N, C-alpha and C positions, 0 to 999 in steps of 0.2 A: 802984528798978526800975519803969519805967512799965508800964502794963497790956499794951501790945503785946509787950514783951519777956517779961513774966511768962507770957503765953499761949504764946509760942514755947517757953519752958523746959518748961512743963507738957506741951505736945505732944511735945517731944523725950523727956521722961521716960516718957510713956505708950508711945511707940514702942519705947524701949529695953526696957521691961518686957514688951511684947508679943513682941518678938523673943526675949527670954530665955525666955519661956514656950513659944514655938514650938520653940526649940532643945532645951529640957529635954524637951518632949513627944516630939520626934523621937528623942532618945537613949533615953528610956524605952521607946518603941515598938520601936526596934531591939533593945534588950536583951530585951524580951518575946519578940520574934520569934526571937532566938537561943536563948532558954530553951525556946521551943516546939519548935525543931528538935531539942533534946536530950531531949525527952520522948517516949517511945514512945506511939503513938496506939492507942486501943482498936480491935480488929479488924485491926490490922496483922500482918504476918508475925512469927513468933517469931525473935529474933536473940540470940545469945549470943557472947561473946568466946571464942576458942580457938585452937588450932594449925591453921594453913592452910599447905599446901605445894603446889608445882607438880609433885608426883609422886603416883601413886595410892596408894602405901604399902600396897598389898594390899587396899585398901578398896573397889575397884571404880571405875567411871568416875564422874568428878565434873564438875559444872557450876559454874564460877566466874563471878561478875559483880559489878558495882558495886551495892551495896545502896542503894536510894533511900527506904527506909522511914524515917519520922521517928524519932529517938531518938539515943542517943550513938554508935551505929555507922553512922549515915548517911554515905554516900560511901565506906565501907570495902569492900574486896574481900572477898566472902563466898563460901562454898562450900556446896553441897548435893549429895546423891547425884543423878546424872543421871536416874535412874528415878523420883525423887521431887522434882522441881524446886520444888514448892510446900511442901516440908517445912521444918523448923527450919533456920536458917542459922547457920553458924559464921563469925564475923567475924575478920578477920586483924589489924586495927589499922592497916592500910596504906590510905590514902585515895588514890583516883585519879578523875580526871574521865573518862578513857578507859583501857581496859585490854584486853590480849590476852595469851595465853600458849600455848606449845607446847614439848614436850620439855625441860622444866625451865628455860625462859627466859621471863621476863615483861617486858612493856613497859607502863609506867604513866605516863600524862600527868597532871601535877599542877599545881595553882595554888600560887603562893607569894604569900601575902597581905602587901602592903606598906601603909605608912601612907597613901599617896596613891593607889596603883593596884596591881593584881595583875600579877605576871609569871608565866611558865609554864616548865616544864621537862619533858623526857622522861627517865625513869629506867629503866634496864635492871635487872631484878631477877633474883636467882638462885632456885634451887628452893625456898628457904625465905623468899622474898619480901624478902630483904635487898638493899640497893642495891649494885650492882656499879659503875655509872658513870652520870653524868647529863650531859645536854646542854641548853643553853638552847633554848627553843622560842620562835619569833618571834611567836606569837599564840595565839589561843584553840584548844585541842585539839578535834579533830573525828573523826579516824579513827586506828586503830592495828592492826598485825598483826605476828605472829611467823611465820617460816617453819616448815614441818613439822619440820625438823631442829633448830630452836632456835638456829641459827647467825646468823640475820638478823632484825632488827627494823625496822619502818617506822612512821612516823607522819606525819600531816597536820595542819596548823593553818591557821586563817584569819589572815592578816596584815592584812586589811581586810575590812569587811563581816562578817556572821555567819550567812549563809544561802546555800545553793546555789540557792535558788529565784530569787533576784534576779540582776541583771546586774552589780552593783557589788560584786564580791568578788575577793579574790586569795588564793591558797593557797601554802603551802610544804610540800613533801613531802621527807622525809629517809629514808635507809636506812643502817643501821650493821651492820657485821659484828662480832659480839661476840667472835670469836676473836682478832682483832688490832685492833679498834676503828677500822677503816677506815670513815670516815664520808663518805657521799655526801650532802652537806648540802642540796642542792637538785637534784631530778631535772630541773628545767628546763634544767640544763646538758647534759643528754643530747640527742642528735640525734633528732628526730622524722622518721620515714620514712613518706611517704604515696605510694602507687603507685610505690614503689621510689626515690623522690627525696626529698632533705631538704626539710622544710617550713620555709619562712622566714616567721616571724610574730613579732610583738612582744607579743601578748596571750595567750601560752600559760599555762595553769594545769594542774596535775597533782594528782590526789588518788586516794585509795582503793586503795592497793596490796594485792594478794593474791598470795601466793607459790605457785609450782609446785615449786621446789626452790631450791638455793643460787645459781642463776644466772638462772633465768627467773621472771618475775613478770608480772602483768597490772595495769592501772591505767586510770584515765580521763584523757584529755587533752582540754581544752577550748580552742578557738580560733575566732574569727570567729562566735561565737554558736552553735557546734555542739560536741557532745561525741562522743568516739570511744573505743572500746575499743582499747587498745594492748597489745602484748606487749613486755615490757622484757627487755633483755639487759644484766646488770650488767657483764660483761666487755667487751662491745663498746660499752657506753654508748649504746645505741640504744633507741628506742621506735617500734615498727612498728604502724601503724593496721590494725585488723582489721574493725571494724564500727561503724556510727554509732548515736548516741542510746543510749549506755550510760554509766551513772554508778554509782560505788561497786560495782565488780564483786567477786564472791566465788567463788573456784574450788572446784568440787566435790572431794571426797576422791579420786575416781578420775581427776581431771584432764581430764574430757571436757566439762564444762559450766560456765557462769558464771551465777550469779544476779546480778541487777542492778536498779537503778531505771531505769525508762524514762519519759520525758516523753510523755504521751499527748495528742495534739491534741484541743482542745475542753475540756480540764479547766481549772479555775481556775489562774491564775498563782501563787497562794499554795499550791496543793496539786496540783502537776502530775504526780506520779509514781505509777506502779503497779509491782508486783513481777513481774519476768519472769525466764525462764531461757533462755539461749542455748546451743545445741549448737555446740561449736567446730569440729566436723568439717563440718557442713552449713550452719552459720550460720542454722539454723532457730530462730525465737523462739516461746516458749510462755508465755502469760499464766497466772499462778497464780490460784488461787481467792481470793486476798486482794484485795478490791476497794477498800480504803481507801488513802489517801495514805501512801506509805512514804518516810521520810527517814532511812534507816539503811543500813549495810552489813550485809546479811544474813549469817548464819553457817550452814553446813551441819552439822546435827546427825548426819547420816549421808548415804549416797548418794541418799536419796530425800526428805529432809525439810529445810525451811529454818526457821531461828530468827531472829527479828528483834524490834525494839522498836517499840512504838506509844505515844502519849501515854496516861497513866493518872492516877489520883487522886493518886499520890505522885510524879508526874513521868513515869514510863514503866513499862510492863509488857512482858513477853516473850510472844510468840505463835509458833505454828508453823503451817505449811501445807505440803502435799505439793508437790514440785518439778515434778510432771508435769501440773499443771493440774487434777487431780481433787480431790475432797474439799472441805473448808472450813477456814477459819482457826480455831484454837483457842488460847485464852489458857492458858499453862502456869504462869506465876507473876506476881505483882504486884510493883511497886516494885523493878524491876531493869532494868539496862541494861549494855551492853558485855560480852557473855558470851564465855566460852571453855570448850571441853570438854577434859578431860584424862583419860588412862587409856583 
């Protein structure tokens, strides 16, 4: 073997060894990160495994949410007393990326981890968090809601893009009746009515369902670079526009107001939203005292208070703020997202 060929062989061997070392290092780093996820961190919330149900069981009102604290129960649905949201958590063993529940029915959006890529599914849960039925989800989970009766469940996923802040995204929103499993797979099949006339557009996106009852719901429709609050009718398969610049609506328990994200002119394109409340009778908007960017579908903890997630040390924390524009925002618990009140 001449000198030139010998040099090429040596270079090739060195390259192979370097690639092997990099690969081994990447595997060890990933393994260490996985192990870190399974270790409880000092100063984090107390979490223990136990029995979690979607009924109050005589124990008073409960707050359920996805636990974001590092440790073996990360991503599990956990429960705390509603009046002690920062207290010790009971973890269910059921993992969800998005979650909501009402009247003994839960909707859990899950990732199914594959060898090459993850897929997703929407799982309807019974009052003991057991799977009743599941449906393939077309993309990354982002929103979920159950109707007050527990008869309907809705979910939204991103089928392209991963943020409402940008312009290059597409959503898919589905609604299922858990009594007969009638699935409205894509609300974009409904007729959008604007000023009494069907809206003809090819860029419609729908997300953020919030239920009034088993027929009527509210949601966001986006088209032409604008967002609109719509009132949906499941029987008539219509979506009627009501108000502009409304995203991720959440109907108040008394059915008179909607909390929502509003794009405020002049804010950064990466953080454009503030939390507002809309009076459905007068269409009067009220800005809340939460002045930070909100990228969540707020939840009403009662007729006067909103609960929502903001970024935190563990991924997200839950905060409250009065719905009437008074007061100030208060953090109520750390390392939590996707809440639901029961009881």
